[in-house]
N, C-alpha and C positions, 0 to 999 in steps of 0.2 A: 516230094512236098510236103505230104499231108504227115512226113516222120520227122521232119523239119517245124512244121507247124505245132506238131502234139510238143517237140521238146523247148519250143518257147513256152507255150503256156502250159506245160505240166507242173502242178504243185503236189507235193503231201503236207504242206503246211495245213496247220490247225485254224480254230478258230482264232485265235490271239492275233495272229497276222494278220487276218481278216481285219480285227477292230484296228490295229498298229495302222494298216494301209490305208483306211477310210480317215484315219485321222491325222495323220502326213499327209496326204491329199490334200485334204480341206485345206491347213495349214499351208501349205504349197500354190495352191488356187490362190488363198488370200492372198499372198504375197506377190504372184504374177498380176494378180489382176490392177494389185499395188501401181506397179510397172506400165502395165498395157494400157489401162484406163483410168487410172489416176483414183480408181475406187476406195475407199478407206483412207483416205488422207495422203493417199501416194502420189505420185507427180508426175504420170503418166510418161510416154515414151517420149517424149521433148524435156519433159525434165530429167529423167535419168539418164536419157540421153548425153546432155549437156554435163552432167556432174560423172558422166562415164569418160570421156572427153578429156574433164578437169583432172580426172587423177591416170591419163594414159591409154585406157583402153579405146580405142578407135577402131572403124566408126562407129560414134557412141550411139549415134541414132540403132544402127542396125545390128550391134552388139546390148544394146535394152532389149530390141524386141527378140533378138534371141534368148535373152535370160528370161523374159516375161511367156514366152509363149513356152520356152522348158518347162516353168514352174508353175504357169497357169494349164495347158493342155495337158501335160506332165503327172498334175496334181488331179486333172478328172482322170484322166487313165487309171489313176489310184483309187479313187473315190469309189466308180465304176466298175472296176476288175479288170479292164480287159486289154492285154498288149500293156500287160503291168512290168515286164522286164525289159521292154527297150524305154519305158516311160523313166525305171531305175535307174537304166543308164544313164538318159541324159538329165537327171534331177543329180544324180551323182556327182556328173561330169560338172554341172553349172556351181555346185559346194565345193567342189575343190578349188575350180578359180573364183569363186567368191572367198575360201581359204587365203588361198595365194594372193590374190590382189588388194583384199581389202583388209581383212581382219587380222592377218598373220602378224604383220608389225605393230600392233597394237596388243599384242597378247595371249592369251587362253580366256578372260573373262567377259562376258555378254556386257558388264558392267561399263566395260573402258571399251566396247564396240570388239573386244576381242574374238577370238576365231571358235569360242563354247558353243554358240546355239548353230552355226553353218555344220563344226562337226558333228553334232548329232545328229541333224537333219541329213546328211551324210552316210553316214551310219546305219539309218532306219535306211535309207535309200540302198546300200549295198548290204543289205539283211533280207531287204525284198527281194532285191537281185539274185540273189542267194538259193531263196526260199519261193519264192515264187509268189502268187495271191493270195493262197488259202484258201479255203473251202466255199467261202462264202462270196463268189467270185464268175465272170464270164470268161474268164481264163479256164477255170476245171470243169466249167460245162463245157465247152466249146471243146477242149482238150479229150472229155470222156472220163 
C-alpha cells in the first residue's frame, strides 16, 4: 500500500509546477464555484443543470454537480497540493468533455466560444498529472 501511495504522490517537479498548480487550482475553483454555488456571476446547479439539459447533457443537474465538483474540489486539491494526480485526472476529463460537447463546434478561439481556453486548462491538468505536485506540496511532504 505504501508503494502505491508513494507512486501516486511522488514528484521531482520544481517550484514552477507548484506555481502553475496553485494558479490553475484557483482558476478551476472559481469556475466550479460558479456552477455549484452561483458565485462570481454563475448560475448555480439549477441554472447550469438546465443549460446542460438544453444542449443534450443529461441528467443536467447531476452533470452540473459532477462538473462543478470536479472543478471546485479538484482545484482545491491543486491549491493545497494534496492528491494532485487524481485531481488532475478529474479536471482533465472535465475539460475534455467541455471541449467535445460545448466548444469544439465553435472553432479554436475563445472570442467565439471556441475550445482554446478549455484546451489550455486540459493541457495544464495533463502536465500536472505527469509531473506531480512540485516542491511546495503536501504530496511531496507525505511521499518523503
